[in-house]
C-alpha positions in Angstrom: 45.8 27.5 2.0 46.4 30.2 4.6 49.4 28.5 6.1 50.7 27.9 2.5 50.6 31.7 1.8 52.4 32.5 5.2 55.3 30.1 4.2 55.4 32.0 0.8 55.8 35.3 2.8 58.9 34.1 4.3 60.3 32.4 1.4 59.9 35.1 -1.1 60.1 38.1 1.5 56.7 39.5 0.8 55.7 42.7 2.6 52.8 42.4 5.0 50.4 44.2 2.7 51.5 42.1 -0.2 51.0 39.0 1.9 47.5 40.2 3.0 46.5 40.9 -0.7 47.9 37.6 -1.8 46.0 35.6 0.7 42.8 37.7 0.1 43.0 36.9 -3.7 43.7 33.3 -2.9 40.6 33.1 -0.7 38.5 34.9 -3.2 39.6 32.5 -5.9 38.7 29.6 -3.7 35.3 31.1 -3.0 34.6 31.6 -6.7 35.8 28.1 -7.5 33.3 26.7 -4.6 30.4 28.9 -6.0 31.1 27.8 -9.6 31.1 24.1 -8.5 27.8 24.7 -6.6 26.1 26.2 -9.6 27.2 23.3 -11.8 25.9 20.9 -9.3 22.4 22.6 -9.1 22.3 23.0 -13.1 23.0 19.3 -13.4 20.3 18.5 -10.7 17.8 20.7 -12.8 19.0 19.0 -16.1 19.9 22.4 -17.4 22.8 20.6 -19.3 20.2 18.7 -21.4 16.8 20.8 -21.1 16.8 24.6 -21.0 14.4 26.3 -18.5 12.0 27.3 -21.3 12.5 24.8 -24.4 10.1 26.8 -26.7 6.8 28.4 -27.3 4.2 27.7 -29.9 1.6 30.4 -30.9 -1.5 29.0 -32.6 -5.1 29.9 -33.2 -8.1 28.1 -31.6 -8.4 25.8 -34.7 -4.9 24.4 -34.0 -3.1 26.2 -36.8 0.5 26.9 -35.9 1.2 30.7 -36.4 4.6 31.0 -34.9 7.3 29.0 -33.1 10.0 30.2 -30.8 12.7 27.6 -30.1 15.7 27.9 -27.8 17.8 25.5 -29.9 21.6 25.5 -29.6 23.0 22.1 -30.5 26.6 23.3 -30.8 27.1 24.8 -27.5 24.4 23.4 -25.1 22.9 20.5 -27.2 19.5 22.0 -26.8 17.1 20.7 -29.5 13.8 21.8 -31.0 10.6 21.4 -29.3 9.6 18.3 -31.2 13.0 16.6 -30.2 11.7 16.6 -26.6 8.2 15.3 -27.5 9.4 12.5 -29.7 10.8 9.1 -28.6 13.6 9.0 -31.2 15.1 11.2 -33.9 13.6 9.4 -36.7 10.1 9.9 -35.8 9.7 13.5 -34.9 6.2 14.8 -34.1 4.8 17.5 -36.7 4.5 20.9 -34.8 1.0 21.4 -36.5 -0.1 18.2 -34.9 1.0 19.4 -31.5 -1.1 22.5 -32.0 -4.0 20.7 -33.0 -3.9 18.2 -30.2 -3.8 21.1 -27.5 -6.6 23.0 -29.3 -8.8 20.1 -28.5 -8.8 20.9 -24.7 -10.4 24.3 -25.5 -13.0 22.6 -27.8 -13.8 20.1 -24.9 -14.1 22.9 -22.4 -16.7 24.6 -24.8 -18.7 21.4 -25.2 -18.9 20.9 -21.4 -19.5 23.2 -18.4 -16.0 24.2 -18.0 -16.3 28.1 -18.0 -13.9 30.8 -18.8 -10.9 28.3 -19.3 -7.8 30.5 -19.3 -5.0 28.1 -18.8 -4.0 24.6 -18.5 -0.9 22.8 -17.2 0.4 19.3 -18.0 3.2 17.8 -16.0 5.7 15.1 -17.1 8.8 13.9 -15.4 11.1 15.5 -18.2 9.1 18.4 -19.4 5.7 20.2 -18.6 3.5 22.3 -20.8 1.7 25.5 -19.9 -1.3 26.6 -22.3 -2.8 30.1 -22.1 -5.7 31.1 -24.1 -5.9 34.7 -25.2 -8.6 36.8 -26.8 -10.6 33.7 -27.4 -8.9 33.0 -30.6 -5.4 32.1 -29.7 -3.2 29.6 -27.6 0.3 30.3 -26.2 1.9 26.8 -25.6 5.0 27.0 -23.3 7.1 23.9 -23.1 9.3 23.9 -19.9 12.0 22.0 -18.0 9.7 20.0 -15.6 11.8 21.1 -12.7 11.3 24.8 -13.0 8.4 26.9 -11.6 7.8 30.2 -13.3 6.6 32.8 -10.7 3.6 35.0 -11.2 5.8 37.7 -12.5 7.4 35.6 -15.1 4.1 34.3 -16.2 2.5 37.9 -16.3 5.6 39.1 -18.5 5.3 36.2 -21.0 1.5 36.6 -21.3 1.8 40.4 -21.7 4.4 40.0 -24.4 2.1 37.9 -26.4 -0.9 40.0 -25.8 0.8 43.1 -27.0 2.1 41.2 -30.2 -1.4 39.8 -31.0 -3.1 43.2 -30.4 -0.6 45.1 -32.5 -0.7 42.6 -35.4 -4.2 41.5 -35.1 -4.7 41.7 -39.0 -1.6 39.6 -39.8 -2.5 36.8 -37.3 -6.1 36.7 -38.5 -5.0 36.4 -42.2 -1.9 34.5 -41.4 -1.8 32.8 -44.9 -1.6 36.1 -46.8 1.8 36.9 -48.4 2.2 40.1 -46.5 1.2 38.5 -43.1 3.9 35.6 -43.5 6.6 38.2 -44.1 5.6 40.1 -40.9 5.1 36.8 -38.9 8.6 35.7 -39.9 10.1 38.9 -38.7 8.1 38.6 -35.4 9.4 35.0 -35.1 13.0 35.9 -35.3 12.5 38.6 -32.8 10.6 36.2 -30.6 13.4 33.5 -30.7 15.9 36.2 -29.6 13.6 37.4 -26.9 13.2 33.6 -25.8 17.0 33.2 -25.6 17.3 36.2 -23.4 14.5 35.1 -21.1 16.3 31.7 -20.6 19.4 33.6 -19.9 17.7 35.9 -17.3 16.0 32.9 -15.7 19.4 31.1 -15.2 20.8 34.1 -13.6 17.7 34.4 -11.4 18.1 30.6 -10.7 21.6 31.1 -9.6 21.0 34.0 -7.4 18.2 32.2 -5.7 20.1 29.1 -5.3 22.9 31.0 -3.4 20.3 32.9 -1.3 18.7 29.7 -0.3 21.9 28.0 0.6 22.9 30.9 2.6 19.6 30.7 4.6 19.9 26.9 4.9 23.5 27.2 6.3 22.5 29.8 8.9 19.5 27.4 9.9 21.7 24.3 10.1 24.3 26.0 12.0 21.7 26.8 14.6 20.3 23.3 14.6 23.6 21.4 14.8 24.2 22.1 18.5 20.6 20.9 19.3 21.2 17.7 17.3 24.4 17.1 19.2 22.7 17.9 22.7 19.6 15.7 21.9 21.9 12.7 20.8 24.1 13.0 23.8 21.2 12.9 26.1 19.7 9.7 24.5 22.9 7.9 23.5 24.6 7.8 26.9 28.0 6.1 26.8 28.7 6.6 23.2 32.1 8.0 22.5 32.0 11.8 21.6 33.6 11.3 18.2 31.0 8.8 17.1 28.2 11.2 18.5 29.9 14.0 16.4 30.1 12.0 13.3 26.3 10.8 13.8 25.4 14.6 14.3 27.2 15.6 11.1 25.4 13.0 9.2 22.0 13.9 10.3 22.6 17.6 9.8 24.0 16.8 6.2 20.9 14.8 5.3 18.6 17.4 6.7 20.4 20.0 4.8 20.3 17.9 1.4 16.5 17.5 1.9 15.9 21.2 2.6 18.0 21.9 -0.6 15.4 19.9 -2.7 12.5 22.3 -1.6 11.7 24.8 -4.1 11.5 27.9 -1.8 10.6 31.1 -3.6 12.7 33.9 -2.2 11.7 36.6 -4.6 
């Protein structure tokens, strides 16, 4: 690419400054293209093309009555579906949201009937999605449905729990008397605001994910650049008589495999 730019300098008679700026812009465009491709690969590896970081959130009372549902549904652009589409085996047999709430409320009932004291949260892991359940004020459950490959850090979890604690405290009457006409109107407004909040939360998480991804790769590149001469040296000492070009290729293959494995680790750099 750089040689290509030099040829263009002579061909079109570019001034040195013009040539420098053109080369710099080409290099930046190349970097942007590589970064974009890296993000695409990372998003695919985390299934973000099919499952958003936070699929949705159900707010229910301790009896399993569903009070509100926030869903990150965007079939037109991202093919993201509602919560029940991820919990059902096919489109014809969707689970009812109320049944989901009732099912998870049984965990709290079980804890109350056994010696599990002060149960505050539960987490259920699957290969495609995972569920985090937070019990608030002894009367409510916050049920988060997540992409199984993501891990919310303590700050993320605290922000989400605080959001619902503030909401439940401020609208205690409406949630307690959720079937009342006035309560339903208030809850519908809160649900619309919550859906917008969830969409923004997903957007922020994806930005955070991209920043962490680049940061992790920069650190791994530095580490592997330091390790590569060591790998070459060790192979050269043990594989005596092997041609240098073969040793170099083996060294690169080992480095790439180590680098790929390190990239799989979920390193919290925040």
